[in-house]
DODO-201932 format. One record per residue (C-alpha): x, y, z; residue in one letter. Coordinates in steps of 0.05 Angstrom, whole numbers, plus 5000, padded with zeros to 4 digits. Last residue first. Layout:
# residues N
XYZa/...
//
This chain:
# residues 1107
734830155247r/738430675210i/731231075197v/729831055252a/736331405287e/735831875222k/728132115244l/730432205318l/736932595291l/731932985248g/726933035303l/732733395348f/735633825297i/728034165286v/726834235363g/733434615367i/730935205327f/723935135355i/726535165421s/732035715402p/726436185357f/722536185410n/718536895382p/719336855313v/725637275286a/726937945278g/732538015319i/735037375347p/730937155413n/734937255479p/734136665528m/730236895594i/723536705583g/724636225644l/719635655609g/719635755544v/727036025530d/731035805593f/727135115603f/725234935528l/732635025506v/734534575567m/730133985546a/732834105468f/740233945494v/737833425536i/734333005480i/739833195430s/744532855475l/739332285464g/739532315394a/746332365384p/747931735423n/754531895476v/750031825534i/754131405592g/750231685653l/755332045688k/759232295632m/753832445582s/750232795638l/756633225661v/757233365583g/750233645588t/749634025640t/756034375624i/754434615555l/747534775574i/751035315624i/754735505592m/750135635533f/745535975597i/752736415613i/753636725541i/746736915531g/746137255590l/752337645563g/749537805495f/742738075525s/746038515577t/748138395647l/749338915687g/746338515756f/739638905757l/739238975685g/732038785685s/731838135645t/735837785701l/732238035760y/724737965727t/726737245704s/728636985783l/723237355812d/718937055760d/722436375775f/722436405845f/714336565842t/713135885800k/717235415838i/713335685895s/714936195968f/709036755968g/707537285922e/703537105856d/699337865860s/704738215881t/707638365815d/715338655820i/717739275808v/726539355798i/728740005833w/734040465788t/738441065796r/741041495742t/746042085749v/747142605697n/751343245691t/749543815654q/755144425627t/751645035623g/755545355681n/753644925716i/747644395710t/745143845750w/741943245730f/738442555773v/734642115717e/730241675765m/729240985727i/722840555751l/721839845729d/718139325704t/711339855703n/704839635721n/702940225762g/709540415801t/704541115830n/709241665835l/709542195892t/714742685871q/720542975923s/725343485915l/730143745973f/736044305961g/741744525920g/747145085922t/744145425874n/736445395877t/734445395812t/729744815821s/726944255789t/722343615774t/719743185714l/716042745707n/712142065684f/717541935621v/715841355579d/722841175553g/722040435553t/726340255614s/721040735657n/721541495663k/722141945733l/725642555719a/729942915767f/732843635797g/737444085791f/739244815767s/745845445748d/748745135814l/754445445846l/759745095846w/764044735909f/758844675970i/753344365920s/748743955959s/742243535938f/737143145969t/732042745935l/726042515934n/722141845897f/714541735944e/710541215923t/703740985912e/703040275901t/701739895837n/707639485835n/711339355889n/719139595889l/725239355898i/731939685905n/730240015973a/733240655986l/727340995968p/730441555960n/736341925935i/741742225973i/746142685938y/753643035939s/757143475890i/762843835924g/767543695870k/762343235807t/763443845754t/770843775750d/772944305705n/777844675746e/782345105704p/789044685686p/794744735731a/801245065706i/805544575684v/813144595711g/817145215689g/818345525617m/826245575592i/827746145548i/833346215499t/836146765479f/839346955410s/842547505378s/847047875427q/846448525474t/838448445476p/838148835547k/834948455594l/828548425639t/824847765650t/817747505649t/815446775649v/809146495659v/808045845692d/806445295636f/800544945628g/796945545574t/801245865550k/806446485564s/811846915551f/813947605571s/819848055554f/821348645583v/826149105552y/832349515567t/834949925514t/842549905487d/841049255442p/835949645403d/831049155387l/829548825317f/824748185332y/824947445324q/821146905353i/822746155354l/819745585384g/821045095333a/814044995302d/813345815312d/812846335372t/806946795374v/807347515374g/809248155403s/812348785388a/814649445426i/809049445470i/808950155520d/809749955596g/816350245592a/819349895540k/815249275525t/815948645483v/811348085472n/810447285471a/804746735466d/807346105463v/805545715403g/811345315407s/814544975464i/821444585442v/824244065484q/830744255525e/828243935589a/827144455630a/822344585570t/824045135509v/822845755481t/827146065433q/828846765425f/832547145361t/834647785371v/835648225299f/839848875317v/838149595322g/838750305306d/841850345235t/835149995217t/831350545253p/827150285305l/818950355298l/814350375356f/806350285360l/800350645387t/794250485398q/788350975418n/782550615430t/776051035416p/769751095455d/765350805401n/767050245438t/772649615429l/774349035462s/781048855442y/785348245432t/792948425401n/798648275357s/804548655322f/809848515285s/816148845258r/819449085194l/825449525190e/825550225208s/827750775152i/822550755091s/817050525145n/814549835181d/808349595197y/805348815215t/800048595222l/795048125275s/789448395302v/784048115351n/776648285361a/770348535410n/766449095392l/762049335447t/756349685400r/754950365388n/750450135327g/751449495288g/754049795227s/760450245210t/764749905267l/770550345261c/778050285239f/783050945242p/790250865209y/795351395235d/801751775215f/801051425145n/805951135101e/803650755033t/803050115017t/797549975055n/794149305075a/786749165109f/784548445123s/777748415154f/774547815190t/768447605217k/766947145286i/761546645309v/764046225365t/766646965400g/761247045447s/758147645416g/760348295373l/764647915332w/772048125301f/777347785270n/782748265236w/788548185200d/794048765179s/798948965132d/801449675154i/805750275123e/808550705173a/808751465197s/813651785254v/811752095315t/817552245348e/819551875413e/825052395425a/830151855464v/828751355410t/823750805394e/820651265343n/812851365337k/806651005305f/799851065309t/793750655308i/786650895320n/780750435347i/772550455350y/774351085306s/768551585280l/772652275288a/777751955248l/774451765181n/775251055163c/778050335157d/773449765173e/769649365212f/761349155185t/756548855212t/750548685172v/743248655196n/739048005214i/731548075217i/728947565256q/722247195241n/718846615277q/716445975269i/711845725328t/714145135373t/715844475338n/713243805376v/717543165387l/713442615426h/716242265486g/711942595547g/714743365508v/721843325457t/721844045442l/724644345370n/724945045383f/723745535325t/727346025294w/727046375218n/731746865189a/730347405154t/736247825116g/744247805124t/749347275135g/753747095180l/751046755247p/748246975306i/751546765368d/747746305398i/743946245484i/737545835484k/732445845531t/726745435547i/720845575603t/716745015619y/709845065654n/706544455676n/706844655751t/710445285759a/718945525752p/720144835711n/726245075675t/728944745609i/736345065585t/737044825504a/741844405493g/742444295418t/743244805359n/740244625294e/741145045238t/736345125189g/736045955209d/735945845276f/732545055300t/734045115372l/733044475409t/730644195468g/729543685517a/726043425574t/719143675578v/714543315621v/707243225604s/701443385652g/698243795591n/702944245573t/704244985585t/710245285541v/714245905550n/719846065491v/726246385508t/730946595447f/737147015480t/741647305419e/749547415424t/751547815355a/755447525309t/751947745249e/746948425280f/740148355314s/732948545291s/726648285334a/729648095397n/727047565426f/722347295476t/716346765468s/709446735504s/704546135519t/705845585471q/701945015498l/703944395492s/700643735490l/694644155490y/687243865503s/682043795480w/673343725493t/669043745441v/661443895436t/657643815368s/650544055365s/644243995321n/638244405304l/632244305257n/628745025256g/626844905191f/632145375151t/636644815181d/640144895251n/647944735264a/651044875331y/658144805355l/660244705423t/666544805453l/671244455514t/678144685525r/677545335571a/682345795588t/682346265524g/683946185461i/682346685410t/677146315353f/677745985279n/673345795224s/673145145178i/667844805142n/666345405084v/659945195084a/657145375157c/659145975152n/660546205218v/656846575273t/660246645345q/656946545414n/661046695478v/659646245545s/667446035537e/666445815466y/660045815430e/660045635343l/654345915312t/651945555248c/647445845199t/642845545150d/642944945119i/636444665086n/640143975046i/643643805107d/651643695114s/655943815173v/663743685171n/667744085218w/674144535223r/677144965282i/683945385280t/685045595344q/687346405342n/695346525338i/697546805406s/696146225447i/701445855402d/698345115389q/702044455404f/700643665398p/693343755402v/691243155451v/683842955436g/680043445383f/680144095357p/679243985303e/673743505274t/667643845299v/662843275271n/653943465248l/648643215214a/642943715202p/638043535245t/632043235207s/624443435207i/625143705138d/617643835105i/617944445045t/612244745021f/609545024952t/603345444939r/598345274882t/594145894868t/587045714879a/582945254832t/575545464810i/569845014796c/563545164764e/556145244762n/554144874819t/559045034868d/566644814856c/572444934894a/579244704888e/583844814944y/591844874930t/597944384951w/606344374932n/611443894966h/618743814972n/621643315012g/620242925077e/615042565081l/606642755101i/602742645159t/595343005135k/590043565168t/584743895125f/581044575148l/576244905104y/575645505135d/567045835119v/564846225084n/558945695053n/558145025086i/557744495025g/558943885062s/562143625008s/569143565029n/574843234985t/581542884998e/587442754971n/587443014902l/594542944863i/598543554838g/603043534891d/597943604942i/590443704928f/585643954974l/578443884948t/572544324968v/564244134948n/559044344922v/557445084938l/550745314926t/550646044897i/554546654915p/560846194931s/565446304980s/571645905011v/576646045064t/582645615058g/586945225122n/592044595113f/594444295178d/601143955164i/603443405209l/611443185182l/614543645235v/620444165214s/616644565175s/617745045120n/614045485071f/614345665001a/607245965001d/604146075064v/600745395098p/596945685114s/590746185091n/588345955018l/582346474995t/578546004949v/571946594924a/567546194872v/565246674825i/570946934808d/573347754818a/576148274781i/578748874789s/580049484746y/586050024741q/586550524676y/591750804638i/591051554604e/591751884537d/584452034532n/582451674464g/588951354463n/588050924522g/590350414564i/587349824605m/589249454652y/585548894698f/586948594766n/584647934811s/586547454751g/592647154779d/597147384741p/594948084723r/591848184665f/594348734617f/590349164569m/592849624501s/588650154457a/582050314479p/579750864434t/572851084477a/576351144543d/574151094622q/566150894606g/568450624534s/571049974574v/565549514552s/567848814577l/564848164543n/563647464563s/556447344530v/557746984471g/563246524496d/567046604438y/571046114409t/577845804422c/580245224389s/583645544326t/588345964376i/591445364407r/595045594472w/590945154522p/586044704470t/579444734488s/580345534490c/575145994513e/574246654485y/573147324523q/571348034492f/574348674509v/572349384500g/570449974457e/563849544420f/563849924351t/570950044354s/577649994392d/577849224405t/581048754450l/580848024448g/582547574513f/583846784501f/582746344557r/585345564571t/592345924553g/595145724629d/596946454642t/590146704615k/592047084546w/592247634518k/590148054447l/590248824431d/587149294383a/582748844340p/579049334300d/572649084273l/567948674332v/569047874353q/575947804315s/576147324273s/580446684283i/587646504261n/591845894254s/591345694182v/598445884156d/601645744216d/606046454219y/613446314228t/617246344296c/625046274290s/627546974282s/623847204343l/627646684395l/622846664460w/623645874445p/627245634384s/622445384336t/618045924342c/610745804326t/606346264299y/598646464319q/594147014290y/588347484316h/583647714265k/580448414245d/584548404173t/587949024169a/587849054249v/591348484263g/593248244336a/599047854338i/600847254369y/607346804381m/608146134399n/614445694441s/615846254485g/613945844546n/608446154578e/606446324502s/607646944469f/603647634456v/604148184396v/598748724394g/596749194334f/598848904271p/596949364209s/599948984142a/596648354159d/599247674156v/607247874125t/608447964202t/615548154183a/620548004237n/626548394266s/632948234306s/638048464359i/635949154396f/638749294464s/635849324529c/638749594586t/634850114595s/628449764605l/630749434659d/626348784662w/632348264668a/639248584663t/642548534592a/636048614560c/635848364494n/630948674451y/626048324394q/622248704348y/615548484313v/613848844233d/607449064206g/607849454139g/613949864162a/611050384208g/606049874234s/609849644293g/610049034350v/614449084405e/618948524437y/623248524503l/627647884523n/630447854585s/624847954637g/624447224648n/617147034631t/619247434560s/616848164554f/610848474510f/610149124474m/604749384426g/603849884381r/610050344348q/608450744282t/615850974271t/618950364296d/625250124323q/623150514379s/627150924445a/628650744506i/625450964565f/626951124647d/623951304717t/617051504703l/612451324762s/607650844791c/603950854859s/597151034827s/596750394787l/597749964850n/600949314822w/605849304869a/605449924919d/611050284902s/611550304821c/617450384776a/615550584715s/619350484649e/617450834575y/616950544501m/618451134457r/616451324386d/618252014412n/614452454346t/607751994375t/606851324366t/606351004428g/608850464491s/608050354561e/611949864616y/610349874683m/614249624756k/613749374813t/607948804792g/612048184809d/611248044731d/613548634700k/608348994679w/606449174606f/602849654561l/602549814489g/599450364438q/599551084485p/598551744425a/600552304478s/605151904517n/607251804583q/600151634602s/595951914656a/594751664708i/588751184732f/583650944792v/576850994787n/577450244810d/572849904748y/568449334779t/568048744740a/565448084792t/559348234818d/554948364758i/550147684770d/544547464744w/539446944779l/533546564756a/533345904737w/529745504791e/524145904817e/518745844759v/512346114768e/506245734732v/500546084704g/502745994626r/509146324642i/512046654717k/518346854715p/522446874773i/529747284761w/533647284823e/538347904817i/546248044841r/548448684839e/556148944837n/555149384775a/548649484741f/544449084690t/539649364637d/535048834617a/535348424549f/532147624543l/533947314475g/529646914436i/532646394379k/526945964353t/525346254291i/521345864236g/514846174229r/516746974248p/516047244318i/511447684323e/505347224350k/509947074400v/507947744428s/511648304450t/517948334407f/524348554398k/529748424344i/536048164347w/540348054285n/545947504305t/552047434260k/554146754232i/561546704210i/563646394128l/571246474139n/575746634080c/583446664059d/582846663978e/583647393987v/590947354019n/593747914042i/587248214060v/585047594096n/578147574090c/571347494124e/565447234098n/557547354119a/551446974146k/546147214179g/542147034245d/535847264267i/534047314334g/527747404369y/527847934430k/524747994492f/525248674538t/525248574622i/523149264651e/526749164733r/523149334785e/525049054854i/523248464900e/527548434966e/531247844969f/535148025028n/539748604992n/544648114965k/539547764934v/534648394901d/529447984872y/525348094812l/518747784793k/516047494720y/509247594683s/504847304632q/510547064588f/506546544537f/500146884557n/496646994494t/501646444449t/496045964434d/499445674368e/503245134408d/510545114425f/516544714402f/524244734403s/524945424425l/531145614435d/532646084498i/538346554506e/538746914576a/541947634600v/544047994534l/543948734558t/539749284550d/544349844576k/549849654617g/553549254675g/560348854658i/563448154637s/556547794638i/557047124664k/550946764647n/549746054709i/546745564678h/549645754612p/546446084553t/542645594507v/536745414558l/532644994520r/525245004506a/519844544500t/511744834505l/505144564497i/506443724507d/500343484498d/495143194559g/496942734621l/501743144651g/497143464701f/492743594641a/497244104610n/504143974594k/510644384592i/517144144575t/524744524594l/531644254566v/537544484605r/540943844579t/543743584641d/538643924684e/533043584648n/527243944670y/518643844666s/513144284686k/506744254703i/499244614671n/493144374698d/491945024736f/493045434662e/485345414630f/484345634566a/484744714549s/490144434527v/493644584578s/497745214598g/504445244589i/509745274647l/517545594622f/522145514677i/528445954666f/533645964708v/538346534693f/544446644728i/549147234706f/555547324718i/559348024707l/566447774717k/572648154739k/577648104674m/
//
């Protein structure tokens, strides 16, 4: 509520004991506000003493007629009352102290006593004092014993008047100011939603207003305000029904989740609602009620800031009551405190409200005064500690003669009233005497520096005393300059953390504290570390985004930004993981900043041991089909030395590796798809620079491959039958067949058996899945019919959807004989497994394979000439034409046919440089290969350089099919040896040869015993002479044995201790001196020397004991 301030400074100057007043003087005690006037220049008697009862600065709530502006208690005055108040002067402070005229009326006050009682409990009564003011024009009219004097004047809004009285001939400047500058009606009002409004409340941010009333609807209404705290911007959005037929006041909890209403329809009850959505009236539902009991007609309800106390305004008893709630905000836990009540200043209290800190209490009345009374409370939120300050009241009768409810904006800058006289809502503005405006820093300010500038503007209509900066509730610094209406600045260095601050400004009357603001200081940059990618990444597929992981910590973290190839990408700091599309760069920077502007970054550089740049394969295939799988990888200079295709869990070794460009490799493997349908996974397992890596797992859909008997129109092959007679008429037959079929190279085959005991003229077979593909198949079958003997047939086909017609011949039983053939060598050794067939005029009559006895039997016409053919790998093919006029024949198969050429070294020649077998360390050396193939066409050739520990330095290859020249320069470094592994591939078969060079350390070159033994050790351990560790150990053992024997014979040493000295010395020489003696696996270094040394010491000890 905007206060109206009256500053009354009053000095009584009373005359001397004589009739003259020029010798009257005054004295004034500012602490007690007591004025004393003496005559005779202060040497005479006291002629007047008075105490100013009202405050030095009298706050008047609002302008009005005949307003009490000051109260004086006359402690003593003489009987000379002629010139008690002689004159007064009034000055308009706001208008350059221009003198004005205004009538001042003087009244004396007579106090009366009265009892106010609780209508429910008549024994609950309070004795109160009421003052009756009577106008007088001379002190002679004041009854004896009356000391209370009141000064009354007409006051107006927004005025500030200095008043200087002249009493007993003396003008007084000390007490004289009233201020009606702090409470004004804004002339802003809107119509209520209710024809008899009773309750009023606002959301804490001013964006919603709520009202209630006692019309036939008995509803509570919600309005949205587009301009916070601006009444004129509010419009209705929702409403709910009340629980009481005579609804009065309403109140929300501080978080908006609980709604309370008070009504007098049921004898005086308070109701509680739970709101599912805070501040949303439509979501509020009734949960409980509580009878007030202390007043049958409660009008207003309010809770303390923490919900632990409830207060109501009782019209029936003209009192305000306090309840204690054992559970904050829970109505059912609230009980009346029995003695916690105070009487209203006037009759019919319609509403009550508290200042947010509980130190001030306001009561609204709708009769006699029609306005607001202000109470000061010595104990916050304790209603029995509150007393009316005597002067602070605000009349609202000019707006509505029946005010029903009120609401104060939390910062005290606005006051709102709803009245059921005009059914309207009104808005008022309020200001304090001391105006404190906090300029900077703003509320919730974030700073990344420790030095903070505090700025606030302070003004006062009277003398400003000081301005104090409070930080975290503690007085920090006070400025006592008293300069009015300026910016007060404080610069402070403050530690990191969360803080709050405010200004307290004091004038000669009171101190005002501004609303507390918060600020946070954070000068620390976020802790940030990128953990992936980092260093050498073993494998990555370029088609899959690169994962980035990081660790970041900061209590005020804001955003993280990934910068890669000059493109910024915002990532979520909290999840610590994101990804990005891989480009050509191998460096990225991650930035992290907090809400204070502190920025940190982490830059990482990485490389890929192997980066899969592409892959080639068919998305789907069929069982037994040949498929090619290819991946292309780029390395960081490391060599891809081996590749294995893992398909559906089966490893297929020997992938072909080519190196068409620097650090770019193509790895290919061709396989026949195994049996089984569904989704198969495949990946390459590569050896890259000695490390095993797996390429991206990919899927291939495998479809079934089916070969079966089918419809003739769709056949791949159709088998028919004829009689082996002159007419060769078509006949029917039964068959029993076994098929092998495949789509690829034949390493994976499927089988199919078909038999039919009913004679048919044809048997069609189809590839019923796999599309129009070429199908490889072989068949072994027997067939006959009712008049013919059984014949056998086998053959291999390459079938397509262009059908193959196969005619098989049958011979009636009456026309033929069984003929047996046996295949043997010239030495009459049986040859089994010989492919044999019989043809007539180019048509196959029968075919098969000789059994373990080299026998095969045909049913043939003895009058017909046939061509017989016999073949087997390693033998000459035998073809003979004859009529089978006898029952058996012997076929002698001649010399062995030369096997197919498979010597991959034939026609191969190469030259390897350097020619020398010994190389110097730390030397740039050219290694080259001149390769030639004059017999074979090469798939590829090349060489790899490595050392004996398996470290591969590079791989150089070529696909020229006749050979060529390859070269590579390498620094020998600190290697002890270098190996060139030369390879070439012919028809998928790889052949390897190696060449080894010894690398010596040239730092100790020269002719010396040390150099000799160092070189000897190098030669012996490098494998140059083909020596293994075992062979070298045998040689050393023989040397020690022979040397010991020779020395024993020549020098006559037969004592065991003496012989052990020789053995120990030689073992020490070979083991420690030369370092070439093999050490047992897992043993400590120089184990042979230690072992022989222990034996030597044991023998010496034995000799010492014997002697």
